[in-house]
C-alpha positions in Angstrom: 17.7 -13.7 -3.8 15.2 -15.0 -1.3 12.6 -17.3 -2.7 9.1 -18.4 -1.8 8.4 -22.1 -2.6 4.8 -23.3 -2.4 4.1 -27.0 -1.5 0.6 -28.2 -2.2 -0.1 -31.7 -0.7 3.5 -32.7 -1.3 4.7 -35.6 0.9 8.2 -34.1 0.7 7.2 -30.7 1.9 8.9 -29.3 5.0 6.9 -29.2 8.2 5.1 -25.9 9.0 6.6 -23.8 11.8 4.4 -20.8 11.6 0.8 -19.6 10.9 0.4 -16.0 9.7 -3.0 -14.5 8.8 -2.8 -13.1 5.3 -5.0 -11.5 2.7 -5.3 -11.7 -1.0 -7.3 -9.2 -3.1 -9.1 -9.9 -6.4 -9.4 -6.4 -7.9 -11.5 -6.2 -11.0 -12.0 -3.1 -13.2 -15.1 -2.0 -15.1 -14.2 -4.3 -18.0 -14.0 -7.3 -15.6 -10.2 -7.6 -16.0 -8.3 -8.8 -12.9 -5.3 -7.0 -11.4 -2.4 -9.4 -11.5 1.2 -9.3 -10.4 4.2 -11.2 -11.7 5.9 -12.0 -8.4 9.6 -11.5 -7.9 10.1 -14.2 -5.2 8.7 -17.2 -7.2 8.3 -16.0 -10.8 4.5 -16.8 -10.7 1.5 -14.7 -11.3 -0.9 -13.9 -8.4 -3.4 -11.4 -7.2 -1.9 -8.9 -4.7 -1.7 -9.8 -1.0 0.4 -10.4 2.1 0.5 -10.7 5.8 -1.9 -8.7 8.0 0.1 -6.5 10.3 -0.6 -6.0 14.0 -2.9 -3.0 14.5 -4.6 -3.2 11.1 -7.9 -4.7 10.0 -8.4 -7.2 7.2 -9.7 -4.6 4.8 -6.9 -2.2 5.7 -4.3 -4.9 5.1 -5.9 -5.7 1.7 -5.9 -2.1 0.6 -2.3 -1.6 1.8 -0.9 -4.7 0.2 -2.6 -3.9 -3.1 -1.3 -0.4 -3.2 2.3 -1.5 -2.2 2.5 -4.2 -4.8 0.5 -2.7 -7.7 0.3 1.1 -7.4 -3.5 0.8 -7.4 -5.7 2.1 -4.5 -8.8 -0.1 -4.1 -12.1 -0.3 -2.2 -13.0 -3.6 -0.7 -16.4 -4.8 -2.0 -16.8 -8.3 -0.5 -15.4 -11.6 0.7 -14.4 -14.3 -1.9 -13.2 -17.0 0.4 -11.0 -18.4 3.2 -8.2 -20.8 2.6 -6.7 -22.6 5.5 -5.5 -25.9 4.0 -2.8 -27.4 6.2 -1.6 -29.3 3.2 -0.4 -26.1 1.6 2.8 -24.7 3.1 5.1 -22.0 1.9 8.9 -22.1 2.5 10.6 -18.7 2.7 14.3 -19.4 1.9 15.5 -16.1 3.5 14.8 -17.3 7.0 13.6 -20.9 6.9 10.1 -20.1 7.8 7.6 -22.7 6.7 4.2 -21.1 6.8 0.9 -23.0 6.9 -1.7 -21.4 4.6 -4.1 -19.0 6.2 -5.4 -16.6 3.6 -8.6 -14.6 3.4 -9.5 -13.5 -0.2 -11.3 -10.2 -0.6 -13.0 -8.8 -3.7 -12.3 -5.1 -4.6 -12.6 -2.4 -7.2 -10.0 0.1 -8.2 -10.5 3.7 -7.1 -7.2 5.3 -8.3 -3.7 4.7 -9.5 -1.9 3.0 -12.4 -0.3 -0.5 -12.5 3.2 0.0 -11.1 5.7 -2.7 -10.3 7.4 -2.8 -6.9 10.1 -4.8 -5.2 7.6 -7.7 -4.9 6.2 -7.5 -8.4 8.3 -7.4 -11.6 5.2 -6.7 -13.7 1.6 -5.5 -12.9 -1.2 -5.5 -15.4 -4.9 -5.9 -15.9 -5.6 -9.3 -17.4 -8.8 -10.2 -19.1 -10.9 -12.8 -17.2 -10.6 -15.4 -20.0 -6.8 -15.1 -20.0 -6.0 -15.1 -16.3 -5.8 -18.9 -15.8 -3.4 -19.3 -18.7 -0.7 -17.5 -16.7 1.8 -19.6 -14.7 0.8 -19.6 -11.0 0.9 -21.7 -7.8 -1.8 -24.3 -7.5 -3.3 -22.6 -4.4 -3.5 -19.2 -6.2 -5.1 -20.9 -9.3 -7.7 -22.4 -7.0 -8.5 -19.0 -5.4 -8.9 -17.4 -8.7 -11.0 -20.2 -10.1 -13.3 -20.0 -7.1 -13.7 -16.2 -7.6 -14.3 -16.5 -11.4 -16.9 -19.3 -10.9 -19.0 -17.0 -8.7 -20.7 -20.1 -7.2 -21.1 -20.6 -3.5 -19.2 -17.5 -2.5 -17.6 -17.1 -0.1 -15.5 -20.3 -0.4 -14.6 -21.8 3.0 -11.8 -24.2 3.0 
């Protein structure tokens, strides 16, 4: 199975060979729980997201990726942050791509659907705010969620 390996300021990380704009979406329900996916490609937990396709806007990509990965339709409500740290690269073992981080994180609320796993998510569930950071996740995802949960100085620009 193809894997995704995150390197965060690792001197042994492979050199980036691509830069792909992507989106992550922090979807919160009325109870304040976050919509989280247990990824199939790295066995970590994350908020939904992925690459922005040609011909679609940032909000369209966020809504599409959330629906594809979780079964939840959402409405974008704001901008949480931008993450462009060249010290964070992602190796995709399927094709040797080493992608430099370029992610825009949006905030959203659910409008319909039920948590449903996909080929990209082995488990999808609403996680209480105070339990989210106890889940195993990549350092860059943890930072994005911590910034969102802090609510301070939003949007984050980095």
